[in-house]
C-alpha positions as CSV (number, residue, x, y, z in Angstrom):
1,X,-112.3,13.6,-70.0
2,X,-108.5,13.5,-70.1
3,X,-106.7,10.8,-72.2
4,X,-105.6,7.7,-70.4
5,X,-102.0,8.9,-69.8
6,X,-103.2,12.0,-67.9
7,X,-106.4,10.9,-66.2
8,X,-106.7,12.1,-62.6
9,X,-108.7,10.8,-59.7
10,X,-111.1,13.8,-60.3
11,X,-111.7,12.7,-63.9
12,X,-112.5,9.2,-62.7
13,X,-114.7,10.4,-59.9
14,X,-116.6,12.7,-62.2
15,X,-117.5,9.8,-64.4
16,X,-118.5,7.7,-61.4
17,X,-120.7,10.3,-59.7
18,X,-122.1,11.8,-62.9
19,X,-121.0,15.4,-61.9
20,X,-122.7,16.7,-65.0
21,X,-126.0,15.2,-64.2
22,X,-128.4,17.1,-61.9
23,X,-130.3,14.1,-60.6
24,X,-130.1,14.6,-56.8
25,X,-133.2,15.4,-54.8
26,X,-133.4,19.0,-53.6
27,X,-132.9,17.9,-50.0
28,X,-129.8,15.9,-50.8
29,X,-128.4,18.7,-52.9
30,X,-128.9,21.2,-50.2
31,X,-127.3,18.9,-47.6
32,X,-124.2,18.4,-49.9
33,X,-123.8,22.1,-50.4
34,X,-123.3,22.5,-46.7
35,X,-120.3,20.2,-46.7
36,X,-117.2,22.1,-45.5
37,X,-113.8,21.4,-44.0
38,X,-113.9,22.2,-40.3
39,X,-111.8,24.9,-38.7
40,X,-109.1,22.4,-37.6
41,X,-108.8,21.0,-41.1
42,X,-108.7,24.5,-42.7
43,X,-105.9,25.6,-40.3
44,X,-103.9,22.4,-41.2
45,X,-104.4,23.0,-44.9
46,X,-103.3,26.6,-44.6
47,X,-100.2,25.5,-42.6
48,X,-99.3,22.9,-45.1
49,X,-99.8,25.2,-48.0
50,X,-97.7,27.9,-46.4
51,X,-94.9,25.4,-45.7
52,X,-95.2,24.1,-49.2
53,X,-94.8,27.6,-50.7
54,X,-91.7,28.0,-48.5
55,X,-90.4,24.6,-49.8
56,X,-90.0,23.1,-46.3
57,X,-92.6,20.3,-46.4
58,X,-91.5,16.8,-45.5
59,X,-92.5,13.9,-47.8
60,X,-95.1,12.9,-45.2
61,X,-96.5,16.4,-45.1
62,X,-96.6,16.6,-49.0
63,X,-98.6,13.4,-49.0
64,X,-101.0,14.8,-46.4
65,X,-101.5,18.0,-48.4
66,X,-102.2,15.9,-51.5
67,X,-104.8,13.9,-49.6
68,X,-106.6,17.1,-48.5
69,X,-106.5,18.4,-52.1
70,X,-108.0,15.1,-53.4
71,X,-110.8,15.2,-50.8
72,X,-111.4,18.9,-51.7
73,X,-111.6,17.9,-55.4
74,X,-114.1,15.2,-54.6
75,X,-116.3,17.6,-52.6
76,X,-116.1,20.1,-55.4
77,X,-117.4,17.5,-57.9
78,X,-120.2,16.4,-55.7
79,X,-121.2,20.0,-55.0
80,X,-121.2,20.8,-58.7
81,X,-123.7,17.9,-59.1
82,X,-125.7,19.3,-56.3
83,X,-125.8,22.8,-57.8
84,X,-127.0,21.3,-61.2
85,X,-129.7,19.4,-59.3
86,X,-131.1,22.6,-57.8
87,X,-131.3,24.5,-61.2
């Protein structure tokens, strides 16, 4: 884990959910691996990312993009746990 001055939400969540422990049931793991952003969310993320690359995001849009990125990081952590559980 990162030191206390650089700890991220992902670091904290990894500790909470035990992302390095494969202790989910196979059924739960398979269900979690099906989690995906829907088409509307993907389109919004792509739009925000494109506008961010162009440097034209408002502060509100920057915050929205960061929220999507944090949710994506959480899903990635839980899915890593799910993959370990299926090994």
